[in-house]
C-alpha positions as CSV (number, residue, x, y, z in Angstrom):
1,M,111.9,74.5,82.7
2,E,109.4,74.9,79.9
3,T,107.8,71.6,80.8
4,D,107.4,72.6,84.4
5,E,105.8,75.9,83.4
6,L,103.4,74.0,81.0
7,L,102.5,71.5,83.8
8,K,101.8,74.4,86.2
9,A,99.6,76.2,83.6
10,I,97.7,73.0,83.0
11,E,97.2,72.5,86.8
12,R,96.0,76.1,87.2
13,N,93.6,75.7,84.3
14,R,92.3,72.5,85.8
15,K,91.7,74.1,89.2
16,G,90.0,77.1,87.5
17,K,87.6,74.8,85.7
18,R,86.9,72.8,88.9
19,T,86.1,76.0,90.8
20,K,83.8,77.2,88.0
21,G,82.2,73.7,88.0
22,I,81.6,73.8,91.7
23,I,80.0,77.3,91.4
24,R,77.8,76.2,88.5
25,D,76.8,72.9,90.0
26,P,77.6,72.7,93.8
27,I,75.6,69.4,94.1
28,G,78.2,67.8,91.8
29,L,80.9,68.2,94.5
30,F,78.9,65.9,96.8
31,R,78.0,63.6,93.9
32,E,81.7,62.8,93.5
33,N,82.0,61.9,97.2
34,P,78.7,61.8,99.2
35,L,80.7,61.4,102.4
36,R,81.5,65.2,102.3
37,L,77.9,65.9,102.8
38,G,77.9,63.8,106.0
39,Y,80.8,65.9,107.3
40,I,78.9,69.1,106.7
41,S,75.7,67.8,108.2
42,G,77.5,66.5,111.3
43,A,79.3,69.9,111.7
44,I,76.0,71.7,111.4
45,G,74.4,69.5,114.1
46,V,77.3,69.8,116.5
47,C,77.4,73.6,116.1
48,L,73.7,74.0,116.7
49,M,73.8,71.7,119.8
50,L,76.7,73.8,121.2
51,M,74.8,77.0,120.5
52,S,71.7,75.7,122.2
53,Y,73.9,74.5,125.2
54,I,75.8,77.8,125.5
55,Y,73.1,80.4,124.8
56,G,69.9,78.5,125.2
57,W,66.5,79.2,123.6
58,E,63.7,80.7,125.6
59,F,60.9,78.9,123.8
60,V,62.7,75.5,123.5
61,A,63.5,73.1,126.2
62,P,67.1,71.7,126.2
63,Y,66.2,68.3,124.9
64,D,63.9,69.9,122.3
65,A,66.8,72.1,121.2
66,Y,68.9,69.0,120.5
67,I,66.0,67.5,118.5
68,L,65.8,70.6,116.4
69,S,69.6,70.5,115.9
70,C,69.3,66.9,114.6
71,I,66.4,67.9,112.3
72,L,68.3,70.8,110.8
73,A,71.4,68.7,110.4
74,V,69.3,66.3,108.2
75,V,68.3,69.2,105.9
76,P,71.5,69.1,103.6
77,P,71.2,65.3,102.8
78,A,67.5,65.6,102.4
79,Y,68.0,68.4,99.9
80,Y,70.8,66.5,98.2
81,L,68.5,63.5,97.7
82,Y,65.7,65.7,96.4
83,A,68.1,67.4,93.9
84,E,69.5,64.0,92.8
85,Q,66.1,62.5,92.3
86,K,65.1,65.5,90.2
87,R,68.3,65.2,88.2
88,V,67.7,61.5,87.7
89,R,64.1,62.1,86.5
90,K,65.2,64.7,84.0
91,A,68.0,62.4,82.7
92,D,65.5,59.5,82.3
93,D,63.1,61.8,80.5
94,E,65.7,63.0,78.0
95,F,67.4,59.6,77.4
96,P,64.8,58.1,75.1
97,R,64.9,61.1,72.7
98,L,68.7,60.9,72.7
99,L,68.6,57.3,71.7
100,R,66.0,57.9,69.1
101,D,67.9,60.7,67.4
102,L,71.1,58.7,67.6
103,A,69.4,55.7,65.9
104,E,68.0,57.9,63.2
105,A,71.4,59.5,62.5
106,K,73.1,56.0,62.4
107,R,70.4,54.5,60.1
108,A,70.8,57.5,57.8
109,G,74.3,56.2,56.9
110,L,76.5,58.2,59.3
111,T,79.3,56.5,61.2
112,L,78.9,56.1,64.9
113,I,81.3,58.9,65.7
114,D,79.8,61.2,63.2
115,A,76.3,60.4,64.5
116,L,77.2,61.1,68.1
117,T,79.1,64.3,67.1
118,L,76.0,65.5,65.2
119,I,73.5,64.9,68.0
120,A,75.9,66.3,70.6
121,E,75.2,69.7,69.1
122,G,71.6,69.4,70.2
123,N,70.0,70.2,73.6
124,Y,69.2,67.2,75.8
125,G,68.9,68.9,79.1
126,V,71.1,67.5,81.8
127,L,72.5,64.9,79.3
128,T,74.0,67.5,77.0
129,E,77.3,67.9,78.7
130,G,77.8,64.1,79.2
131,L,76.9,63.5,75.5
132,K,79.5,66.0,74.3
133,T,82.1,64.2,76.5
134,L,81.0,60.9,75.0
135,A,81.6,62.3,71.5
136,Y,85.0,63.6,72.5
137,H,86.0,60.2,73.9
138,L,85.1,58.4,70.7
139,T,87.0,61.0,68.7
140,W,90.0,60.4,70.8
141,G,89.9,56.7,70.0
142,I,88.3,55.3,73.1
143,A,86.3,52.1,72.5
144,F,82.6,52.6,72.0
145,A,81.7,50.2,74.9
146,D,84.1,51.9,77.3
147,A,82.8,55.4,76.3
148,L,79.2,54.3,76.9
149,R,80.0,52.8,80.3
150,M,81.8,56.1,81.3
151,F,78.6,57.9,80.2
152,S,76.4,55.6,82.4
153,K,78.7,56.2,85.4
154,R,78.1,59.9,85.0
155,Y,74.4,59.3,85.0
156,P,74.0,56.2,87.1
157,T,70.2,55.9,86.8
158,R,68.6,52.4,86.6
159,I,67.2,53.0,83.1
160,I,70.4,54.4,81.6
161,K,72.6,51.7,83.1
162,R,70.2,49.0,81.8
163,S,70.0,50.5,78.3
164,V,73.8,51.0,78.1
165,E,74.4,47.4,78.9
166,M,71.8,46.3,76.3
167,I,73.5,48.5,73.6
168,V,77.0,47.3,74.5
169,E,76.0,43.6,74.4
170,G,74.3,44.1,71.0
171,Y,77.3,46.0,69.7
172,Q,79.9,43.5,70.8
173,V,78.1,40.5,69.1
174,G,78.1,42.4,65.8
175,G,74.5,43.6,65.5
176,D,73.1,46.6,63.6
177,V,73.8,49.5,65.9
178,G,71.1,51.6,64.5
179,E,68.5,48.9,65.1
180,I,69.9,48.2,68.6
181,L,69.5,51.9,69.5
182,K,66.0,52.0,68.2
183,V,65.0,48.9,70.3
184,A,66.7,50.5,73.3
185,A,64.8,53.7,72.8
186,D,61.5,51.9,72.6
187,D,62.3,49.9,75.7
188,V,63.2,53.1,77.6
189,M,60.0,54.8,76.5
190,E,57.9,51.9,77.7
191,L,59.8,51.8,81.1
192,R,59.3,55.6,81.5
193,T,55.6,55.3,80.8
194,L,55.2,52.5,83.4
195,E,57.3,54.5,85.9
196,K,55.2,57.7,85.4
197,K,52.0,55.6,85.8
198,R,53.3,54.1,89.0
199,V,54.2,57.5,90.4
200,T,50.9,59.0,89.5
201,D,49.0,56.0,91.1
202,M,51.0,56.3,94.3
203,E,50.7,60.1,94.7
204,Q,47.4,59.7,96.4
205,Y,49.0,57.5,99.1
206,V,51.7,60.1,99.7
207,I,48.9,62.7,100.1
208,I,47.1,60.3,102.5
209,C,50.4,60.1,104.6
210,Y,50.4,63.9,104.9
211,V,46.7,64.2,105.6
212,T,46.9,61.5,108.3
213,F,49.9,63.2,109.9
214,F,48.2,66.6,110.1
215,V,45.0,65.1,111.5
216,F,47.2,63.5,114.1
217,L,48.8,66.9,114.8
218,G,45.3,68.4,115.1
219,V,44.3,65.8,117.7
220,L,47.5,66.5,119.6
221,M,46.7,70.2,119.6
222,V,43.2,69.6,121.0
223,L,44.7,67.4,123.7
224,Y,47.4,70.0,124.4
225,Y,44.8,72.7,125.3
226,T,41.9,70.6,126.6
227,F,43.0,67.3,128.0
228,I,46.1,68.4,129.9
229,P,44.4,71.4,131.6
230,M,41.4,69.2,132.5
231,M,43.8,66.6,134.0
232,A,45.7,69.2,136.0
233,E,42.4,70.8,137.3
234,A,41.0,67.4,138.3
235,A,44.2,66.5,140.1
236,E,44.0,69.8,142.1
237,K,40.4,69.2,143.0
238,V,41.2,65.6,144.2
239,S,44.1,66.9,146.3
240,A,42.0,69.7,147.7
241,T,39.1,67.4,148.8
242,G,41.5,64.8,150.3
243,M,40.1,62.0,148.1
244,G,43.6,60.9,147.1
245,G,43.9,58.7,150.2
246,G,46.4,61.0,151.9
247,F,48.6,61.1,148.8
248,M,49.3,64.3,146.8
249,V,47.7,63.9,143.3
250,R,49.8,65.8,140.9
251,V,49.9,66.0,137.1
252,D,53.2,67.1,135.5
253,V,51.9,69.3,132.7
254,E,55.2,70.1,131.2
255,T,56.2,66.5,130.9
256,M,52.9,65.6,129.2
257,K,53.4,68.5,126.7
258,M,56.9,67.3,126.0
259,L,55.6,63.7,125.4
260,F,53.0,65.1,123.0
261,F,55.7,67.0,121.1
262,H,58.0,63.9,120.9
263,C,55.1,61.8,119.7
264,G,54.5,64.4,116.9
265,V,58.2,64.4,115.9
266,I,58.3,60.6,115.8
267,Q,55.1,60.4,113.9
268,G,56.4,62.9,111.4
269,I,59.6,61.0,110.8
270,C,57.9,57.7,110.4
271,A,55.1,59.1,108.1
272,G,57.8,60.7,105.9
273,L,59.7,57.5,105.5
274,V,56.6,55.6,104.6
275,A,55.7,58.4,102.1
276,G,59.1,58.0,100.5
277,K,58.7,54.2,100.2
278,L,55.2,54.5,98.7
279,G,56.0,57.4,96.4
280,E,59.4,56.6,95.1
281,G,60.0,53.0,96.2
282,R,62.9,53.8,98.6
283,I,62.8,54.5,102.3
284,I,65.7,56.9,102.0
285,A,63.8,59.0,99.5
286,G,61.3,59.8,102.4
287,L,64.0,61.8,104.2
288,K,62.8,65.0,102.7
289,H,59.2,64.2,103.7
290,S,60.4,63.4,107.3
291,T,62.3,66.7,107.5
292,V,59.3,68.7,106.4
293,L,56.9,66.9,108.8
294,A,59.3,67.0,111.8
295,L,59.9,70.7,111.2
296,A,56.2,71.3,110.9
297,T,55.7,69.6,114.3
298,F,58.4,71.7,115.9
299,V,57.0,75.0,114.5
300,L,53.5,74.1,115.6
301,F,54.4,73.3,119.2
302,A,56.7,76.4,119.4
303,I,53.7,78.5,118.4
304,L,51.4,76.7,120.8
305,K,53.8,77.3,123.6
306,L,53.8,81.0,122.9
307,I,50.0,81.4,122.5
308,P,48.0,81.7,125.7
309,P,45.4,78.9,126.2
310,M,42.5,81.4,126.3
311,V,43.3,82.5,122.7
312,I,42.9,78.9,121.5
313,S,39.7,78.4,123.5
314,L,38.2,81.5,121.8
């Protein structure tokens, strides 16, 4: 009976810590299983589509409402990718300092466990909690290589995984751990310098993607309020004068406006994906850019639909 009560108390404590962890870091819940985010996004999209189908929106056509629902459904994964990229960047920025401090502590004569316990009391941003867990693992008798690999799984960035494997290989062949840590720190610093230089050099191309897109939107806006009315007026004159050869010449204004809107959305999605590839080296990283640009297109055309043409012409 006492054992059962103890197990129940441990389970309650575990659930309480998990609830506090979710409140403190809600993104971590999806980090454990990204498929959960897909369920939430899908539910959001379906709910928005049902709402648009049942209630309807006065300023949005039915198909446009479905497009907006899809765009809003992409917002959660776009935000998740943005938050994860920010977390990865912070982890990579702090990791060289962690390695350097650990190398100095080890070369000062401390044992590996004592060195890790000592630096675990410091502040290393997003790495602090993982570093404390690493020190606990070593204190509990877990092998150094296994503890480091668990640390790298918690922060699965390209730089950290590469450095951890380098340290583990050097440690297993019997090298000086302090010197290995110093070499790894220098290597990470060089990689971060090159990465920051690449990002800085590519920022101008991301800006060009945004500028090009908004220029395209400006052209669409001009055509929306000049070209389409001119086409409709010319069609009416041709029909009135009978120059259409007996056929009724008609321009479907609403269809042309819808095509312009769809062109803007497609251009926004494609420009965002290109911006992600250029800026961060991954197409999926452009999901946040695509969401912003597609929403900008939707807002602009919703405003254009509500503003009378004579206001624009003035």
